[in-house]
Chimera marker file (.cmm) of the C-alpha trace (Angstrom):
<marker_set name="trace">
<marker id="1" x="0.000" y="0.000" z="0.000" r="1" g="1" b="0" radius="0.5"/>
<marker id="2" x="1.443" y="3.415" z="-0.925" r="1" g="1" b="0" radius="0.5"/>
<marker id="3" x="2.558" y="5.443" z="2.078" r="1" g="1" b="0" radius="0.5"/>
<marker id="4" x="0.303" y="8.490" z="1.391" r="1" g="1" b="0" radius="0.5"/>
<marker id="5" x="-2.775" y="6.245" z="1.333" r="1" g="1" b="0" radius="0.5"/>
<marker id="6" x="-1.680" y="4.440" z="4.493" r="1" g="1" b="0" radius="0.5"/>
<marker id="7" x="-1.164" y="7.799" z="6.243" r="1" g="1" b="0" radius="0.5"/>
<marker id="8" x="-4.599" y="9.022" z="5.177" r="1" g="1" b="0" radius="0.5"/>
<marker id="9" x="-6.304" y="5.856" z="6.425" r="1" g="1" b="0" radius="0.5"/>
<marker id="10" x="-4.515" y="6.315" z="9.758" r="1" g="1" b="0" radius="0.5"/>
<marker id="11" x="-5.653" y="9.949" z="9.849" r="1" g="1" b="0" radius="0.5"/>
<marker id="12" x="-9.290" y="8.952" z="9.214" r="1" g="1" b="0" radius="0.5"/>
<marker id="13" x="-9.044" y="6.463" z="12.076" r="1" g="1" b="0" radius="0.5"/>
<marker id="14" x="-7.668" y="9.188" z="14.374" r="1" g="1" b="0" radius="0.5"/>
<marker id="15" x="-10.467" y="11.529" z="13.307" r="1" g="1" b="0" radius="0.5"/>
<marker id="16" x="-12.934" y="8.807" z="14.270" r="1" g="1" b="0" radius="0.5"/>
<marker id="17" x="-11.518" y="8.864" z="17.801" r="1" g="1" b="0" radius="0.5"/>
<marker id="18" x="-11.869" y="12.648" z="17.949" r="1" g="1" b="0" radius="0.5"/>
<marker id="19" x="-15.370" y="12.698" z="16.469" r="1" g="1" b="0" radius="0.5"/>
<marker id="20" x="-16.826" y="9.959" z="18.670" r="1" g="1" b="0" radius="0.5"/>
<marker id="21" x="-14.350" y="9.233" z="21.475" r="1" g="1" b="0" radius="0.5"/>
<marker id="22" x="-15.814" y="11.723" z="23.944" r="1" g="1" b="0" radius="0.5"/>
<marker id="23" x="-19.375" y="10.460" z="23.628" r="1" g="1" b="0" radius="0.5"/>
<marker id="24" x="-20.828" y="8.522" z="26.514" r="1" g="1" b="0" radius="0.5"/>
<marker id="25" x="-23.216" y="6.485" z="24.390" r="1" g="1" b="0" radius="0.5"/>
<marker id="26" x="-22.556" y="3.382" z="22.290" r="1" g="1" b="0" radius="0.5"/>
<marker id="27" x="-21.999" y="5.189" z="18.973" r="1" g="1" b="0" radius="0.5"/>
<marker id="28" x="-18.341" y="4.160" z="18.605" r="1" g="1" b="0" radius="0.5"/>
<marker id="29" x="-19.194" y="0.513" z="19.163" r="1" g="1" b="0" radius="0.5"/>
<marker id="30" x="-22.205" y="0.759" z="16.892" r="1" g="1" b="0" radius="0.5"/>
<marker id="31" x="-20.114" y="2.171" z="14.039" r="1" g="1" b="0" radius="0.5"/>
<marker id="32" x="-17.452" y="-0.516" z="14.445" r="1" g="1" b="0" radius="0.5"/>
<marker id="33" x="-20.132" y="-3.215" z="14.308" r="1" g="1" b="0" radius="0.5"/>
<marker id="34" x="-22.134" y="-2.029" z="11.304" r="1" g="1" b="0" radius="0.5"/>
<marker id="35" x="-22.817" y="-4.738" z="8.756" r="1" g="1" b="0" radius="0.5"/>
<marker id="36" x="-22.111" y="-4.115" z="5.054" r="1" g="1" b="0" radius="0.5"/>
<marker id="37" x="-25.869" y="-4.118" z="4.423" r="1" g="1" b="0" radius="0.5"/>
<marker id="38" x="-26.233" y="-1.170" z="6.806" r="1" g="1" b="0" radius="0.5"/>
<marker id="39" x="-23.446" y="0.747" z="5.061" r="1" g="1" b="0" radius="0.5"/>
<marker id="40" x="-25.130" y="0.071" z="1.724" r="1" g="1" b="0" radius="0.5"/>
<marker id="41" x="-28.378" y="1.426" z="3.172" r="1" g="1" b="0" radius="0.5"/>
<marker id="42" x="-26.620" y="4.582" z="4.418" r="1" g="1" b="0" radius="0.5"/>
<marker id="43" x="-24.855" y="5.087" z="1.107" r="1" g="1" b="0" radius="0.5"/>
<marker id="44" x="-27.679" y="4.394" z="-1.331" r="1" g="1" b="0" radius="0.5"/>
<marker id="45" x="-30.903" y="5.186" z="0.520" r="1" g="1" b="0" radius="0.5"/>
<marker id="46" x="-30.497" y="7.003" z="3.841" r="1" g="1" b="0" radius="0.5"/>
<marker id="47" x="-31.001" y="10.767" z="3.872" r="1" g="1" b="0" radius="0.5"/>
<marker id="48" x="-29.631" y="11.354" z="7.395" r="1" g="1" b="0" radius="0.5"/>
<marker id="49" x="-26.254" y="13.100" z="7.153" r="1" g="1" b="0" radius="0.5"/>
<marker id="50" x="-25.034" y="11.631" z="10.459" r="1" g="1" b="0" radius="0.5"/>
<marker id="51" x="-25.011" y="8.146" z="8.933" r="1" g="1" b="0" radius="0.5"/>
<marker id="52" x="-23.354" y="9.277" z="5.716" r="1" g="1" b="0" radius="0.5"/>
<marker id="53" x="-20.660" y="10.979" z="7.831" r="1" g="1" b="0" radius="0.5"/>
<marker id="54" x="-19.923" y="7.635" z="9.525" r="1" g="1" b="0" radius="0.5"/>
<marker id="55" x="-19.263" y="5.672" z="6.327" r="1" g="1" b="0" radius="0.5"/>
<marker id="56" x="-15.601" y="6.688" z="5.762" r="1" g="1" b="0" radius="0.5"/>
<marker id="57" x="-14.784" y="5.879" z="9.389" r="1" g="1" b="0" radius="0.5"/>
<marker id="58" x="-16.295" y="2.408" z="9.092" r="1" g="1" b="0" radius="0.5"/>
<marker id="59" x="-14.522" y="1.678" z="5.794" r="1" g="1" b="0" radius="0.5"/>
<marker id="60" x="-11.131" y="2.871" z="7.095" r="1" g="1" b="0" radius="0.5"/>
<marker id="61" x="-11.229" y="0.491" z="10.079" r="1" g="1" b="0" radius="0.5"/>
<marker id="62" x="-10.404" y="-2.637" z="8.096" r="1" g="1" b="0" radius="0.5"/>
<marker id="63" x="-8.385" y="-3.307" z="4.939" r="1" g="1" b="0" radius="0.5"/>
<marker id="64" x="-10.977" y="-5.832" z="3.757" r="1" g="1" b="0" radius="0.5"/>
<marker id="65" x="-13.582" y="-3.077" z="3.930" r="1" g="1" b="0" radius="0.5"/>
<marker id="66" x="-11.663" y="-0.573" z="1.863" r="1" g="1" b="0" radius="0.5"/>
<marker id="67" x="-10.539" y="-3.289" z="-0.579" r="1" g="1" b="0" radius="0.5"/>
<marker id="68" x="-14.237" y="-3.974" z="-1.229" r="1" g="1" b="0" radius="0.5"/>
<marker id="69" x="-15.723" y="-0.485" z="-1.024" r="1" g="1" b="0" radius="0.5"/>
<marker id="70" x="-13.172" y="1.666" z="-2.831" r="1" g="1" b="0" radius="0.5"/>
<marker id="71" x="-13.708" y="-0.086" z="-6.202" r="1" g="1" b="0" radius="0.5"/>
<marker id="72" x="-17.471" y="-0.062" z="-5.588" r="1" g="1" b="0" radius="0.5"/>
<marker id="73" x="-17.443" y="3.662" z="-4.817" r="1" g="1" b="0" radius="0.5"/>
<marker id="74" x="-15.467" y="4.331" z="-7.992" r="1" g="1" b="0" radius="0.5"/>
<marker id="75" x="-18.123" y="2.489" z="-10.003" r="1" g="1" b="0" radius="0.5"/>
<marker id="76" x="-20.832" y="4.630" z="-8.363" r="1" g="1" b="0" radius="0.5"/>
<marker id="77" x="-19.237" y="7.906" z="-9.500" r="1" g="1" b="0" radius="0.5"/>
<marker id="78" x="-21.546" y="7.896" z="-12.513" r="1" g="1" b="0" radius="0.5"/>
<marker id="79" x="-24.716" y="7.085" z="-10.546" r="1" g="1" b="0" radius="0.5"/>
<marker id="80" x="-26.645" y="10.357" z="-10.424" r="1" g="1" b="0" radius="0.5"/>
<marker id="81" x="-29.532" y="8.923" z="-8.409" r="1" g="1" b="0" radius="0.5"/>
<marker id="82" x="-30.931" y="11.646" z="-6.147" r="1" g="1" b="0" radius="0.5"/>
<marker id="83" x="-31.402" y="10.583" z="-2.521" r="1" g="1" b="0" radius="0.5"/>
<marker id="84" x="-31.615" y="13.859" z="-0.629" r="1" g="1" b="0" radius="0.5"/>
<marker id="85" x="-30.237" y="14.896" z="2.736" r="1" g="1" b="0" radius="0.5"/>
<marker id="86" x="-31.613" y="15.601" z="6.204" r="1" g="1" b="0" radius="0.5"/>
<marker id="87" x="-30.068" y="16.381" z="9.601" r="1" g="1" b="0" radius="0.5"/>
<marker id="88" x="-27.380" y="18.492" z="7.941" r="1" g="1" b="0" radius="0.5"/>
<marker id="89" x="-27.691" y="21.819" z="9.706" r="1" g="1" b="0" radius="0.5"/>
<marker id="90" x="-23.941" y="21.872" z="10.466" r="1" g="1" b="0" radius="0.5"/>
<marker id="91" x="-22.944" y="21.193" z="6.843" r="1" g="1" b="0" radius="0.5"/>
<marker id="92" x="-22.735" y="23.396" z="3.761" r="1" g="1" b="0" radius="0.5"/>
<marker id="93" x="-22.851" y="21.716" z="0.376" r="1" g="1" b="0" radius="0.5"/>
<marker id="94" x="-21.922" y="24.357" z="-2.148" r="1" g="1" b="0" radius="0.5"/>
<marker id="95" x="-23.981" y="22.949" z="-5.008" r="1" g="1" b="0" radius="0.5"/>
<marker id="96" x="-27.114" y="22.990" z="-2.857" r="1" g="1" b="0" radius="0.5"/>
<marker id="97" x="-26.697" y="26.631" z="-1.838" r="1" g="1" b="0" radius="0.5"/>
<marker id="98" x="-27.429" y="27.578" z="-5.440" r="1" g="1" b="0" radius="0.5"/>
<marker id="99" x="-30.596" y="25.468" z="-5.516" r="1" g="1" b="0" radius="0.5"/>
<marker id="100" x="-31.807" y="27.001" z="-2.255" r="1" g="1" b="0" radius="0.5"/>
<marker id="101" x="-31.889" y="23.633" z="-0.477" r="1" g="1" b="0" radius="0.5"/>
<marker id="102" x="-29.296" y="24.874" z="2.022" r="1" g="1" b="0" radius="0.5"/>
<marker id="103" x="-28.330" y="28.193" z="3.531" r="1" g="1" b="0" radius="0.5"/>
<marker id="104" x="-24.754" y="29.328" z="3.969" r="1" g="1" b="0" radius="0.5"/>
<marker id="105" x="-23.134" y="29.341" z="7.378" r="1" g="1" b="0" radius="0.5"/>
<marker id="106" x="-19.366" y="29.997" z="7.269" r="1" g="1" b="0" radius="0.5"/>
<marker id="107" x="-18.898" y="28.012" z="10.489" r="1" g="1" b="0" radius="0.5"/>
<marker id="108" x="-20.313" y="24.833" z="8.948" r="1" g="1" b="0" radius="0.5"/>
<marker id="109" x="-18.333" y="21.860" z="7.694" r="1" g="1" b="0" radius="0.5"/>
<marker id="110" x="-17.893" y="22.522" z="3.972" r="1" g="1" b="0" radius="0.5"/>
<marker id="111" x="-18.438" y="19.802" z="1.338" r="1" g="1" b="0" radius="0.5"/>
<marker id="112" x="-17.820" y="20.429" z="-2.351" r="1" g="1" b="0" radius="0.5"/>
<marker id="113" x="-19.445" y="17.253" z="-3.665" r="1" g="1" b="0" radius="0.5"/>
<marker id="114" x="-23.219" y="16.957" z="-3.948" r="1" g="1" b="0" radius="0.5"/>
<marker id="115" x="-23.874" y="14.298" z="-1.310" r="1" g="1" b="0" radius="0.5"/>
<marker id="116" x="-27.570" y="14.518" z="-2.118" r="1" g="1" b="0" radius="0.5"/>
<marker id="117" x="-26.697" y="11.991" z="-4.871" r="1" g="1" b="0" radius="0.5"/>
<marker id="118" x="-25.013" y="8.579" z="-4.941" r="1" g="1" b="0" radius="0.5"/>
<marker id="119" x="-22.176" y="9.885" z="-7.150" r="1" g="1" b="0" radius="0.5"/>
<marker id="120" x="-21.553" y="12.843" z="-4.840" r="1" g="1" b="0" radius="0.5"/>
<marker id="121" x="-21.468" y="10.603" z="-1.783" r="1" g="1" b="0" radius="0.5"/>
<marker id="122" x="-19.080" y="8.213" z="-3.502" r="1" g="1" b="0" radius="0.5"/>
<marker id="123" x="-16.777" y="11.075" z="-4.482" r="1" g="1" b="0" radius="0.5"/>
<marker id="124" x="-16.798" y="12.642" z="-1.011" r="1" g="1" b="0" radius="0.5"/>
<marker id="125" x="-16.048" y="9.305" z="0.675" r="1" g="1" b="0" radius="0.5"/>
<marker id="126" x="-13.229" y="8.511" z="-1.767" r="1" g="1" b="0" radius="0.5"/>
<marker id="127" x="-11.695" y="11.910" z="-1.070" r="1" g="1" b="0" radius="0.5"/>
<marker id="128" x="-11.957" y="11.366" z="2.694" r="1" g="1" b="0" radius="0.5"/>
<marker id="129" x="-10.280" y="7.973" z="2.409" r="1" g="1" b="0" radius="0.5"/>
<marker id="130" x="-7.533" y="8.950" z="-0.024" r="1" g="1" b="0" radius="0.5"/>
<marker id="131" x="-7.041" y="12.728" z="0.255" r="1" g="1" b="0" radius="0.5"/>
<marker id="132" x="-7.104" y="12.872" z="-3.550" r="1" g="1" b="0" radius="0.5"/>
<marker id="133" x="-9.074" y="15.345" z="-5.646" r="1" g="1" b="0" radius="0.5"/>
<marker id="134" x="-10.056" y="14.370" z="-9.176" r="1" g="1" b="0" radius="0.5"/>
<marker id="135" x="-13.076" y="16.603" z="-9.642" r="1" g="1" b="0" radius="0.5"/>
<marker id="136" x="-16.201" y="17.793" z="-7.918" r="1" g="1" b="0" radius="0.5"/>
<marker id="137" x="-19.545" y="16.053" z="-8.394" r="1" g="1" b="0" radius="0.5"/>
<marker id="138" x="-22.166" y="18.754" z="-8.892" r="1" g="1" b="0" radius="0.5"/>
<marker id="139" x="-25.791" y="18.587" z="-10.007" r="1" g="1" b="0" radius="0.5"/>
<marker id="140" x="-26.124" y="18.514" z="-13.770" r="1" g="1" b="0" radius="0.5"/>
<marker id="141" x="-22.657" y="17.182" z="-14.623" r="1" g="1" b="0" radius="0.5"/>
<marker id="142" x="-22.706" y="15.468" z="-17.976" r="1" g="1" b="0" radius="0.5"/>
<marker id="143" x="-21.943" y="11.756" z="-18.208" r="1" g="1" b="0" radius="0.5"/>
<marker id="144" x="-18.712" y="12.543" z="-20.069" r="1" g="1" b="0" radius="0.5"/>
<marker id="145" x="-17.497" y="14.659" z="-17.126" r="1" g="1" b="0" radius="0.5"/>
<marker id="146" x="-18.458" y="11.952" z="-14.630" r="1" g="1" b="0" radius="0.5"/>
<marker id="147" x="-16.606" y="9.344" z="-16.694" r="1" g="1" b="0" radius="0.5"/>
<marker id="148" x="-13.499" y="11.551" z="-16.757" r="1" g="1" b="0" radius="0.5"/>
<marker id="149" x="-13.549" y="11.776" z="-12.961" r="1" g="1" b="0" radius="0.5"/>
<marker id="150" x="-14.167" y="8.039" z="-12.703" r="1" g="1" b="0" radius="0.5"/>
<marker id="151" x="-11.229" y="7.253" z="-15.020" r="1" g="1" b="0" radius="0.5"/>
<marker id="152" x="-8.897" y="9.294" z="-12.828" r="1" g="1" b="0" radius="0.5"/>
<marker id="153" x="-10.038" y="7.358" z="-9.744" r="1" g="1" b="0" radius="0.5"/>
<marker id="154" x="-9.514" y="4.063" z="-11.590" r="1" g="1" b="0" radius="0.5"/>
<marker id="155" x="-5.981" y="5.169" z="-12.467" r="1" g="1" b="0" radius="0.5"/>
<marker id="156" x="-5.369" y="5.982" z="-8.796" r="1" g="1" b="0" radius="0.5"/>
<marker id="157" x="-6.845" y="2.640" z="-7.705" r="1" g="1" b="0" radius="0.5"/>
<marker id="158" x="-4.373" y="0.868" z="-9.963" r="1" g="1" b="0" radius="0.5"/>
<marker id="159" x="-1.529" y="2.470" z="-7.978" r="1" g="1" b="0" radius="0.5"/>
<marker id="160" x="-2.779" y="0.620" z="-4.885" r="1" g="1" b="0" radius="0.5"/>
<marker id="161" x="-2.401" y="-2.774" z="-6.541" r="1" g="1" b="0" radius="0.5"/>
<marker id="162" x="0.954" y="-4.300" z="-5.683" r="1" g="1" b="0" radius="0.5"/>
<marker id="163" x="2.831" y="-5.372" z="-8.784" r="1" g="1" b="0" radius="0.5"/>
<marker id="164" x="4.450" y="-8.831" z="-8.576" r="1" g="1" b="0" radius="0.5"/>
<link id1="1" id2="2" r="1" g="1" b="0" radius="0.2"/>
<link id1="2" id2="3" r="1" g="1" b="0" radius="0.2"/>
<link id1="3" id2="4" r="1" g="1" b="0" radius="0.2"/>
<link id1="4" id2="5" r="1" g="1" b="0" radius="0.2"/>
<link id1="5" id2="6" r="1" g="1" b="0" radius="0.2"/>
<link id1="6" id2="7" r="1" g="1" b="0" radius="0.2"/>
<link id1="7" id2="8" r="1" g="1" b="0" radius="0.2"/>
<link id1="8" id2="9" r="1" g="1" b="0" radius="0.2"/>
<link id1="9" id2="10" r="1" g="1" b="0" radius="0.2"/>
<link id1="10" id2="11" r="1" g="1" b="0" radius="0.2"/>
<link id1="11" id2="12" r="1" g="1" b="0" radius="0.2"/>
<link id1="12" id2="13" r="1" g="1" b="0" radius="0.2"/>
<link id1="13" id2="14" r="1" g="1" b="0" radius="0.2"/>
<link id1="14" id2="15" r="1" g="1" b="0" radius="0.2"/>
<link id1="15" id2="16" r="1" g="1" b="0" radius="0.2"/>
<link id1="16" id2="17" r="1" g="1" b="0" radius="0.2"/>
<link id1="17" id2="18" r="1" g="1" b="0" radius="0.2"/>
<link id1="18" id2="19" r="1" g="1" b="0" radius="0.2"/>
<link id1="19" id2="20" r="1" g="1" b="0" radius="0.2"/>
<link id1="20" id2="21" r="1" g="1" b="0" radius="0.2"/>
<link id1="21" id2="22" r="1" g="1" b="0" radius="0.2"/>
<link id1="22" id2="23" r="1" g="1" b="0" radius="0.2"/>
<link id1="23" id2="24" r="1" g="1" b="0" radius="0.2"/>
<link id1="24" id2="25" r="1" g="1" b="0" radius="0.2"/>
<link id1="25" id2="26" r="1" g="1" b="0" radius="0.2"/>
<link id1="26" id2="27" r="1" g="1" b="0" radius="0.2"/>
<link id1="27" id2="28" r="1" g="1" b="0" radius="0.2"/>
<link id1="28" id2="29" r="1" g="1" b="0" radius="0.2"/>
<link id1="29" id2="30" r="1" g="1" b="0" radius="0.2"/>
<link id1="30" id2="31" r="1" g="1" b="0" radius="0.2"/>
<link id1="31" id2="32" r="1" g="1" b="0" radius="0.2"/>
<link id1="32" id2="33" r="1" g="1" b="0" radius="0.2"/>
<link id1="33" id2="34" r="1" g="1" b="0" radius="0.2"/>
<link id1="34" id2="35" r="1" g="1" b="0" radius="0.2"/>
<link id1="35" id2="36" r="1" g="1" b="0" radius="0.2"/>
<link id1="36" id2="37" r="1" g="1" b="0" radius="0.2"/>
<link id1="37" id2="38" r="1" g="1" b="0" radius="0.2"/>
<link id1="38" id2="39" r="1" g="1" b="0" radius="0.2"/>
<link id1="39" id2="40" r="1" g="1" b="0" radius="0.2"/>
<link id1="40" id2="41" r="1" g="1" b="0" radius="0.2"/>
<link id1="41" id2="42" r="1" g="1" b="0" radius="0.2"/>
<link id1="42" id2="43" r="1" g="1" b="0" radius="0.2"/>
<link id1="43" id2="44" r="1" g="1" b="0" radius="0.2"/>
<link id1="44" id2="45" r="1" g="1" b="0" radius="0.2"/>
<link id1="45" id2="46" r="1" g="1" b="0" radius="0.2"/>
<link id1="46" id2="47" r="1" g="1" b="0" radius="0.2"/>
<link id1="47" id2="48" r="1" g="1" b="0" radius="0.2"/>
<link id1="48" id2="49" r="1" g="1" b="0" radius="0.2"/>
<link id1="49" id2="50" r="1" g="1" b="0" radius="0.2"/>
<link id1="50" id2="51" r="1" g="1" b="0" radius="0.2"/>
<link id1="51" id2="52" r="1" g="1" b="0" radius="0.2"/>
<link id1="52" id2="53" r="1" g="1" b="0" radius="0.2"/>
<link id1="53" id2="54" r="1" g="1" b="0" radius="0.2"/>
<link id1="54" id2="55" r="1" g="1" b="0" radius="0.2"/>
<link id1="55" id2="56" r="1" g="1" b="0" radius="0.2"/>
<link id1="56" id2="57" r="1" g="1" b="0" radius="0.2"/>
<link id1="57" id2="58" r="1" g="1" b="0" radius="0.2"/>
<link id1="58" id2="59" r="1" g="1" b="0" radius="0.2"/>
<link id1="59" id2="60" r="1" g="1" b="0" radius="0.2"/>
<link id1="60" id2="61" r="1" g="1" b="0" radius="0.2"/>
<link id1="61" id2="62" r="1" g="1" b="0" radius="0.2"/>
<link id1="62" id2="63" r="1" g="1" b="0" radius="0.2"/>
<link id1="63" id2="64" r="1" g="1" b="0" radius="0.2"/>
<link id1="64" id2="65" r="1" g="1" b="0" radius="0.2"/>
<link id1="65" id2="66" r="1" g="1" b="0" radius="0.2"/>
<link id1="66" id2="67" r="1" g="1" b="0" radius="0.2"/>
<link id1="67" id2="68" r="1" g="1" b="0" radius="0.2"/>
<link id1="68" id2="69" r="1" g="1" b="0" radius="0.2"/>
<link id1="69" id2="70" r="1" g="1" b="0" radius="0.2"/>
<link id1="70" id2="71" r="1" g="1" b="0" radius="0.2"/>
<link id1="71" id2="72" r="1" g="1" b="0" radius="0.2"/>
<link id1="72" id2="73" r="1" g="1" b="0" radius="0.2"/>
<link id1="73" id2="74" r="1" g="1" b="0" radius="0.2"/>
<link id1="74" id2="75" r="1" g="1" b="0" radius="0.2"/>
<link id1="75" id2="76" r="1" g="1" b="0" radius="0.2"/>
<link id1="76" id2="77" r="1" g="1" b="0" radius="0.2"/>
<link id1="77" id2="78" r="1" g="1" b="0" radius="0.2"/>
<link id1="78" id2="79" r="1" g="1" b="0" radius="0.2"/>
<link id1="79" id2="80" r="1" g="1" b="0" radius="0.2"/>
<link id1="80" id2="81" r="1" g="1" b="0" radius="0.2"/>
<link id1="81" id2="82" r="1" g="1" b="0" radius="0.2"/>
<link id1="82" id2="83" r="1" g="1" b="0" radius="0.2"/>
<link id1="83" id2="84" r="1" g="1" b="0" radius="0.2"/>
<link id1="84" id2="85" r="1" g="1" b="0" radius="0.2"/>
<link id1="85" id2="86" r="1" g="1" b="0" radius="0.2"/>
<link id1="86" id2="87" r="1" g="1" b="0" radius="0.2"/>
<link id1="87" id2="88" r="1" g="1" b="0" radius="0.2"/>
<link id1="88" id2="89" r="1" g="1" b="0" radius="0.2"/>
<link id1="89" id2="90" r="1" g="1" b="0" radius="0.2"/>
<link id1="90" id2="91" r="1" g="1" b="0" radius="0.2"/>
<link id1="91" id2="92" r="1" g="1" b="0" radius="0.2"/>
<link id1="92" id2="93" r="1" g="1" b="0" radius="0.2"/>
<link id1="93" id2="94" r="1" g="1" b="0" radius="0.2"/>
<link id1="94" id2="95" r="1" g="1" b="0" radius="0.2"/>
<link id1="95" id2="96" r="1" g="1" b="0" radius="0.2"/>
<link id1="96" id2="97" r="1" g="1" b="0" radius="0.2"/>
<link id1="97" id2="98" r="1" g="1" b="0" radius="0.2"/>
<link id1="98" id2="99" r="1" g="1" b="0" radius="0.2"/>
<link id1="99" id2="100" r="1" g="1" b="0" radius="0.2"/>
<link id1="100" id2="101" r="1" g="1" b="0" radius="0.2"/>
<link id1="101" id2="102" r="1" g="1" b="0" radius="0.2"/>
<link id1="102" id2="103" r="1" g="1" b="0" radius="0.2"/>
<link id1="103" id2="104" r="1" g="1" b="0" radius="0.2"/>
<link id1="104" id2="105" r="1" g="1" b="0" radius="0.2"/>
<link id1="105" id2="106" r="1" g="1" b="0" radius="0.2"/>
<link id1="106" id2="107" r="1" g="1" b="0" radius="0.2"/>
<link id1="107" id2="108" r="1" g="1" b="0" radius="0.2"/>
<link id1="108" id2="109" r="1" g="1" b="0" radius="0.2"/>
<link id1="109" id2="110" r="1" g="1" b="0" radius="0.2"/>
<link id1="110" id2="111" r="1" g="1" b="0" radius="0.2"/>
<link id1="111" id2="112" r="1" g="1" b="0" radius="0.2"/>
<link id1="112" id2="113" r="1" g="1" b="0" radius="0.2"/>
<link id1="113" id2="114" r="1" g="1" b="0" radius="0.2"/>
<link id1="114" id2="115" r="1" g="1" b="0" radius="0.2"/>
<link id1="115" id2="116" r="1" g="1" b="0" radius="0.2"/>
<link id1="116" id2="117" r="1" g="1" b="0" radius="0.2"/>
<link id1="117" id2="118" r="1" g="1" b="0" radius="0.2"/>
<link id1="118" id2="119" r="1" g="1" b="0" radius="0.2"/>
<link id1="119" id2="120" r="1" g="1" b="0" radius="0.2"/>
<link id1="120" id2="121" r="1" g="1" b="0" radius="0.2"/>
<link id1="121" id2="122" r="1" g="1" b="0" radius="0.2"/>
<link id1="122" id2="123" r="1" g="1" b="0" radius="0.2"/>
<link id1="123" id2="124" r="1" g="1" b="0" radius="0.2"/>
<link id1="124" id2="125" r="1" g="1" b="0" radius="0.2"/>
<link id1="125" id2="126" r="1" g="1" b="0" radius="0.2"/>
<link id1="126" id2="127" r="1" g="1" b="0" radius="0.2"/>
<link id1="127" id2="128" r="1" g="1" b="0" radius="0.2"/>
<link id1="128" id2="129" r="1" g="1" b="0" radius="0.2"/>
<link id1="129" id2="130" r="1" g="1" b="0" radius="0.2"/>
<link id1="130" id2="131" r="1" g="1" b="0" radius="0.2"/>
<link id1="131" id2="132" r="1" g="1" b="0" radius="0.2"/>
<link id1="132" id2="133" r="1" g="1" b="0" radius="0.2"/>
<link id1="133" id2="134" r="1" g="1" b="0" radius="0.2"/>
<link id1="134" id2="135" r="1" g="1" b="0" radius="0.2"/>
<link id1="135" id2="136" r="1" g="1" b="0" radius="0.2"/>
<link id1="136" id2="137" r="1" g="1" b="0" radius="0.2"/>
<link id1="137" id2="138" r="1" g="1" b="0" radius="0.2"/>
<link id1="138" id2="139" r="1" g="1" b="0" radius="0.2"/>
<link id1="139" id2="140" r="1" g="1" b="0" radius="0.2"/>
<link id1="140" id2="141" r="1" g="1" b="0" radius="0.2"/>
<link id1="141" id2="142" r="1" g="1" b="0" radius="0.2"/>
<link id1="142" id2="143" r="1" g="1" b="0" radius="0.2"/>
<link id1="143" id2="144" r="1" g="1" b="0" radius="0.2"/>
<link id1="144" id2="145" r="1" g="1" b="0" radius="0.2"/>
<link id1="145" id2="146" r="1" g="1" b="0" radius="0.2"/>
<link id1="146" id2="147" r="1" g="1" b="0" radius="0.2"/>
<link id1="147" id2="148" r="1" g="1" b="0" radius="0.2"/>
<link id1="148" id2="149" r="1" g="1" b="0" radius="0.2"/>
<link id1="149" id2="150" r="1" g="1" b="0" radius="0.2"/>
<link id1="150" id2="151" r="1" g="1" b="0" radius="0.2"/>
<link id1="151" id2="152" r="1" g="1" b="0" radius="0.2"/>
<link id1="152" id2="153" r="1" g="1" b="0" radius="0.2"/>
<link id1="153" id2="154" r="1" g="1" b="0" radius="0.2"/>
<link id1="154" id2="155" r="1" g="1" b="0" radius="0.2"/>
<link id1="155" id2="156" r="1" g="1" b="0" radius="0.2"/>
<link id1="156" id2="157" r="1" g="1" b="0" radius="0.2"/>
<link id1="157" id2="158" r="1" g="1" b="0" radius="0.2"/>
<link id1="158" id2="159" r="1" g="1" b="0" radius="0.2"/>
<link id1="159" id2="160" r="1" g="1" b="0" radius="0.2"/>
<link id1="160" id2="161" r="1" g="1" b="0" radius="0.2"/>
<link id1="161" id2="162" r="1" g="1" b="0" radius="0.2"/>
<link id1="162" id2="163" r="1" g="1" b="0" radius="0.2"/>
<link id1="163" id2="164" r="1" g="1" b="0" radius="0.2"/>
</marker_set>
């Protein structure tokens, strides 16, 4: 595994400790014990931002998880299915400011990708896991633009494969 990717995975795991380590409830344990079916539900159907926020943490906890989900997320970069978003009052998604679905608060956590859609969620999660930037998923991107972004992620994924 390339060192920059390994460092980013370690950073995501440390961020998990910061984000949930001070809580007195069972959230940390719950996240660690999610089943893949639950993650799929969060990714492809759930509108609640809190659960979408948890996905990168769960994936980063185990190499088998990111070996499975990173290629899957790359495939989903062209899936423009609209899901929506709720419970996101502490988040600003730039693309949704223009549509009026969100209001701007400079103190919010800023997200460039449109996580109202499957493709936007996939892009945001890939960026969180890898710290790479190959384009921003916005509403109305043409398939050609989505495919260009996807091709760049595939190229990056190929750098993770150990050559024998």
